[in-house]
Residue, then its C-alpha position, 0 to 999 in steps of 0.5 A: m500500500t503506497e501513501s501520497f504525501r503533499r508538500d505546501g509550497e511557501y509564496e510570497n505576496p507580491y502585494q504585501g507592503a504595498q502603499q497604494h490608496a484604494s482610490s488611486p488612479v493607477n489601480p482603481e480596484w484596490p486591494p486586488p483579488p488574493v493571489q493563489p500559490p501555485a499548485q504543488p506536484t503530488a509525490v506518490l512514495p512506495g509504503p513500508g516494504a514496497p520495492a523501489h523498482a518492479p521485482k525481476k522475475r525470479t526463475r525457480g532453481p532446484l528445490a533448496l534444502l529443507a528435510a522433511v519427514a519421509i512417508v517412509a518415516a523411520a520408526i523412532g526417526g522422523g523429520t524436524a518440525y518447527g514453528i516460530q512461536e511468539l510467546t507471552g510468556n517463557d512457557t506459553v505459546a502464542s500463535s497468530s491467524t495471521s502470517t507473521n513476518v519473522v524473516p527480517s525484511s531484508a531477506k523476506g522471500t528467500v530461503s536463506g532468510v527462512a533458514k536463518a531465522v527458524s533454524p534456531s528453532i530446530v532441534e535433533i532428537n535421538a531416542t533410544s528404545n528396546a529396538g534400537e536408537s534412532t534420530g528424528s527432529g523437533v520444534i521448540i515452542t516455548g523458551d523453556g524447552e517444550i518440543i513438538t515432535n512425531n509420536h513414532v519419533v519418541s514412541g517407546a523410547s526409554t531415553i531421549k537426548v536433544s541437540t539444539s543448533d547451538g550445539k548444546t545437548y538436553t535430556a528430555k522426557v515425554v509430556g504427552t502423545d497422541a497417536k491418532k494424530d502422530l503427535a508428541l510433546i516433549k520438555l527439556e530438562n533444566a532449559s531456559g532462553l531458547t528460541p521458539a518458533t512461530l506457529g502459523n495458519s495452515d487454513g491459509v495455505q494454498v497450493g503452489d505457496e513456496v515452502v521450507a523444511i528444516g530437520s536432521p535426515e539421516g542424523l544430518t543436523g540442520t539440513v534445509t530444503s525447499g519446494i511447494v505445497s504440492a496439494l491439501n488434505r491428503d489421507v495418511t495412514v499410520s500405525t498407532d501400535e508402537d510395537q509395530g514400528q519396533q518390529q520393523q526396526q528389529q527386522g531390518g525392514g525400514g521405519w515407521p510403517f505408514e499407508f498412502g493412496g492404498q498402498q503401505f510402505n515400510g512394512d504393514t501397518g497392522s490392525s491399529t491404525t489412524t488416519y489424518k489430513a496431511l499437507q503434501t509437499d515436494a521439499s526434499l524429506n528422508p527418514g529422520n525429518s519426522g518432526g521437523a518443520l515445514i515453514d512459509m516464506n514468512g518464517n511461520i510453521i505451518g506444518i510438522n513433517s511426518a512421512m515420505y513417500s519411497s518405492a524402496a522396500s526398506s529405509a536404508d534403500a529409501g530416497n526423496q521422490g518429492l512426495g512428502f507429508a506434514i501434519p497441518i500446524n492448525t492440528v497441532k494447535s488444537d492438540l497442544a492442550t491434551l498434549r500437556a495433559g498427557g496426551s490421548d492415545s485412545 
């Protein structure tokens, strides 16, 4: 939006100080009519944030880096999910129904700008269970260490270690899980001063919107990829039985089982399953991205990466094929109170 500013010019009255008498024969019509100031031009200036010149058409390059969760999501491994949340207190998550500009104006609309602004809010999660060790991702939502991730990242874990972007390591405990939505809330011990993400509004997401993903695929901490939103409301089915995923890992058959489009990946999902509506993206996601963030170009978290499609028979052979899925952030926000209360597995 632009604003018009008009500057009033100053002028001198040419008759000011004249001492002619009203009856003067030289000028019988005295005093003369008032002289109007000359019209001044109106300057239309660009409003805040408006480009000084027409932006050049940007050509799309290869998808940048941002790890998302693969539908072939590794059992306790997942994708990193994060959202930059505005806080009203150290342990209070505040979110907005509109997109907040988390990225500085000088870097707005760039993958590098999003990555720099949001990366401090993304963590790597290392979970140990009876099935062994695995790596996933998570999103910091409060300054004292509340983190959102996938249920399948921490399900059945006996110990959880979390590494932040500055290299610090914390022990974490599970606060609550919701297997029906494949979500979990964990809490770091003795943490403070962390950078929370801002949770956006997934209802405003449109097909074709540019997005960035951040996570720890294959243990590669802080990996960034980019792409677009490919589709909305995709049905993704996952197992709610933690033993199912552990068996798959023990047998070396891949990661957390999931189903999409009538086909099963990473093994049999079993008889206990749940289906949720997901955002589909072509941003590169791989095992280890589960629980990571799908982010809009303003730096708002719009989804938690949870699954990646792969035609490979096992996670060891799995690779990104441009079919990733994320749990909408509005689903996360609506479930947050339940997770804080211990969650629901029913």
